[in-house]
SEPA-435752 format. One record per residue: chain; x negated, y, z negated of N, C-alpha, C in turn. Coordinates in nm, 3 decimals, padded with zeros to 5 digits, always signed. Example, Ala and Ser with C-alpha at 12.3 -4.5 7.8 and 13.67 -1.06 7.14 Angstrom:
2
NODE  cadena     n.c1     n.c2     n.c3    ca.c1    ca.c2    ca.c3     c.c1     c.c2     c.c3
NODE       A  -01.319  -00.569  -00.780  -01.230  -00.450  -00.780  -01.320  -00.330  -00.780
NODE       A  -01.285  -00.225  -00.708  -01.367  -00.106  -00.714  -01.290  +00.003  -00.787
This chain:
73
NODE  cadena     n.c1     n.c2     n.c3    ca.c1    ca.c2    ca.c3     c.c1     c.c2     c.c3
NODE       A  -13.880  +06.448  -03.976  -13.765  +06.490  -03.902  -13.644  +06.412  -03.953
NODE       A  -13.538  +06.482  -03.989  -13.415  +06.417  -04.033  -13.335  +06.382  -03.908
NODE       A  -13.289  +06.258  -03.902  -13.221  +06.215  -03.782  -13.072  +06.191  -03.798
NODE       A  -13.030  +06.123  -03.904  -12.888  +06.091  -03.914  -12.853  +06.048  -04.055
NODE       A  -12.737  +06.083  -04.099  -12.690  +06.043  -04.231  -12.575  +05.943  -04.218
NODE       A  -12.560  +05.859  -04.318  -12.449  +05.765  -04.328  -12.351  +05.824  -04.429
NODE       A  -12.243  +05.891  -04.384  -12.154  +05.959  -04.478  -12.079  +05.864  -04.571
NODE       A  -12.057  +05.741  -04.531  -11.981  +05.649  -04.615  -12.061  +05.597  -04.733
NODE       A  -12.191  +05.596  -04.726  -12.274  +05.539  -04.832  -12.372  +05.639  -04.891
NODE       A  -12.366  +05.764  -04.853  -12.456  +05.868  -04.904  -12.602  +05.836  -04.877
NODE       A  -12.630  +05.770  -04.764  -12.768  +05.740  -04.727  -12.809  +05.827  -04.610
NODE       A  -12.932  +05.872  -04.613  -12.989  +05.954  -04.508  -13.109  +05.880  -04.452
NODE       A  -13.112  +05.860  -04.322  -13.226  +05.798  -04.256  -13.314  +05.908  -04.199
NODE       A  -13.445  +05.896  -04.219  -13.539  +05.998  -04.173  -13.667  +05.933  -04.125
NODE       A  -13.736  +06.004  -04.038  -13.868  +05.958  -03.994  -13.964  +06.075  -04.004
NODE       A  -14.087  +06.042  -04.036  -14.190  +06.143  -04.045  -14.325  +06.076  -04.033
NODE       A  -14.404  +06.118  -03.937  -14.531  +06.050  -03.916  -14.507  +05.907  -03.873
NODE       A  -14.569  +05.813  -03.943  -14.555  +05.672  -03.907  -14.460  +05.597  -04.001
NODE       A  -14.370  +05.671  -04.068  -14.289  +05.613  -04.173  -14.139  +05.631  -04.148
NODE       A  -14.062  +05.528  -04.183  -13.916  +05.532  -04.185  -13.875  +05.536  -04.331
NODE       A  -13.783  +05.626  -04.366  -13.736  +05.636  -04.504  -13.585  +05.642  -04.508
NODE       A  -13.527  +05.578  -04.609  -13.385  +05.593  -04.639  -13.374  +05.660  -04.775
NODE       A  -13.292  +05.764  -04.782  -13.272  +05.838  -04.906  -13.128  +05.824  -04.952
NODE       A  -13.109  +05.805  -05.082  -12.977  +05.805  -05.142  -12.950  +05.947  -05.190
NODE       A  -12.871  +06.021  -05.113  -12.849  +06.162  -05.143  -12.751  +06.184  -05.258
NODE       A  -12.691  +06.077  -05.310  -12.601  +06.092  -05.425  -12.676  +06.088  -05.558
NODE       A  -12.806  +06.057  -05.556  -12.885  +06.050  -05.678  -12.920  +06.189  -05.729
NODE       A  -12.954  +06.196  -05.856  -12.998  +06.320  -05.918  -13.131  +06.363  -05.857
NODE       A  -13.168  +06.491  -05.872  -13.296  +06.538  -05.820  -13.412  +06.452  -05.871
NODE       A  -13.511  +06.439  -05.789  -13.626  +06.354  -05.819  -13.666  +06.285  -05.691
NODE       A  -13.686  +06.156  -05.698  -13.724  +06.080  -05.579  -13.613  +05.984  -05.542
NODE       A  -13.520  +06.027  -05.454  -13.408  +05.942  -05.416  -13.442  +05.840  -05.307
NODE       A  -13.570  +05.830  -05.269  -13.607  +05.739  -05.160  -13.581  +05.595  -05.203
NODE       A  -13.499  +05.525  -05.126  -13.466  +05.386  -05.158  -13.544  +05.288  -05.073
NODE       A  -13.596  +05.334  -04.959  -13.676  +05.249  -04.872  -13.781  +05.336  -04.805
NODE       A  -13.902  +05.286  -04.801  -14.013  +05.356  -04.737  -14.092  +05.249  -04.664
NODE       A  -14.091  +05.250  -04.530  -14.156  +05.145  -04.454  -14.235  +05.204  -04.338
NODE       A  -14.352  +05.149  -04.314  -14.436  +05.189  -04.202  -14.441  +05.074  -04.103
NODE       A  -14.364  +05.082  -03.992  -14.359  +04.972  -03.896  -14.495  +04.937  -03.837
NODE       A  -14.566  +05.035  -03.784  -14.700  +05.015  -03.729  -14.787  +05.130  -03.778
NODE       A  -14.873  +05.105  -03.876  -14.956  +05.213  -03.930  -15.029  +05.290  -03.820
NODE       A  -15.020  +05.422  -03.827  -15.089  +05.508  -03.732  -15.007  +05.541  -03.607
NODE       A  -14.893  +05.475  -03.586  -14.807  +05.504  -03.471  -14.686  +05.584  -03.517
NODE       A  -14.664  +05.699  -03.456  -14.557  +05.788  -03.496  -14.421  +05.726  -03.468
NODE       A  -14.330  +05.737  -03.565  -14.190  +05.698  -03.547  -14.118  +05.819  -03.489
NODE       A  -14.060  +05.803  -03.370  -13.996  +05.915  -03.302  -13.848  +05.932  -03.335
NODE       A  -13.782  +05.823  -03.374  -13.638  +05.832  -03.393  -13.588  +05.724  -03.488
NODE       A  -13.487  +05.757  -03.567  -13.410  +05.659  -03.644  -13.263  +05.693  -03.627
NODE       A  -13.178  +05.590  -03.621  -13.036  +05.615  -03.599  -12.955  +05.499  -03.655
NODE       A  -12.843  +05.532  -03.720  -12.748  +05.431  -03.768  -12.668  +05.379  -03.649
NODE       A  -12.626  +05.251  -03.655  -12.535  +05.200  -03.553  -12.393  +05.245  -03.585
NODE       A  -12.297  +05.208  -03.500  -12.159  +05.257  -03.516  -12.091  +05.207  -03.644
NODE       A  -12.139  +05.099  -03.704  -12.079  +05.048  -03.828  -12.152  +05.098  -03.953
NODE       A  -12.260  +05.172  -03.935  -12.343  +05.222  -04.045  -12.403  +05.111  -04.130
NODE       A  -12.424  +04.994  -04.069  -12.486  +04.882  -04.141  -12.627  +04.854  -04.094
NODE       A  -12.665  +04.907  -03.978  -12.797  +04.881  -03.920  -12.860  +05.013  -03.880
NODE       A  -12.988  +05.028  -03.913  -13.066  +05.143  -03.870  -13.166  +05.095  -03.766
NODE       A  -13.175  +05.166  -03.654  -13.275  +05.136  -03.552  -13.385  +05.241  -03.560
NODE       A  -13.509  +05.196  -03.544  -13.622  +05.290  -03.538  -13.699  +05.263  -03.410
NODE       A  -13.755  +05.370  -03.353  -13.835  +05.359  -03.231  -13.954  +05.452  -03.245
NODE       A  -14.067  +05.409  -03.189  -14.186  +05.491  -03.204  -14.285  +05.475  -03.091
NODE       A  -14.402  +05.537  -03.112  -14.507  +05.535  -03.011  -14.568  +05.396  -02.991
NODE       A  -14.536  +05.301  -03.079  -14.583  +05.164  -03.061  -14.499  +05.090  -02.957
NODE       A  -14.399  +05.159  -02.900  -14.310  +05.106  -02.796  -14.224  +04.991  -02.846
NODE       A  -14.192  +04.993  -02.975  -14.107  +04.890  -03.034  -13.979  +04.954  -03.086
NODE       A  -13.870  +04.881  -03.074  -13.744  +04.918  -03.137  -13.720  +04.816  -03.247
NODE       A  -13.710  +04.864  -03.370  -13.690  +04.775  -03.484  -13.553  +04.801  -03.543
NODE       A  -13.485  +04.694  -03.584  -13.353  +04.703  -03.645  -13.363  +04.666  -03.791
NODE       A  -13.298  +04.746  -03.877  -13.302  +04.727  -04.021  -13.160  +04.713  -04.072
NODE       A  -13.129  +04.603  -04.139  -12.998  +04.586  -04.200  -12.995  +04.655  -04.335
NODE       A  -12.886  +04.726  -04.362  -12.875  +04.800  -04.487  -12.877  +04.707  -04.609
NODE       A  -12.824  +04.587  -04.594  -12.817  +04.495  -04.708  -12.941  +04.410  -04.724
NODE       A  -13.046  +04.437  -04.649  -13.170  +04.363  -04.664  -13.195  +04.278  -04.548
C-alpha cells in the first residue's frame, strides 16, 4: 500500500506486508528502493507517514509499535 510521498526529495514511503520501504522516484527504471526494513518479522505494517518537515517517517503495525525513522540515518 502506498501511503505518502515526500515531494521535496522525490522519496516515496510505502508499506506492504511486514516491510517498510522508501523509494527514490527520481531514479531510472529498475530498483529505486533506497531502504527496505522489516520492523517485526511476521507483523503487518499498517501505515507509514512523513512528518510535517519531511525528515522523519513514522511506521505503525500489528505489533502495536510506532517507529520513527530519520531520513538522514
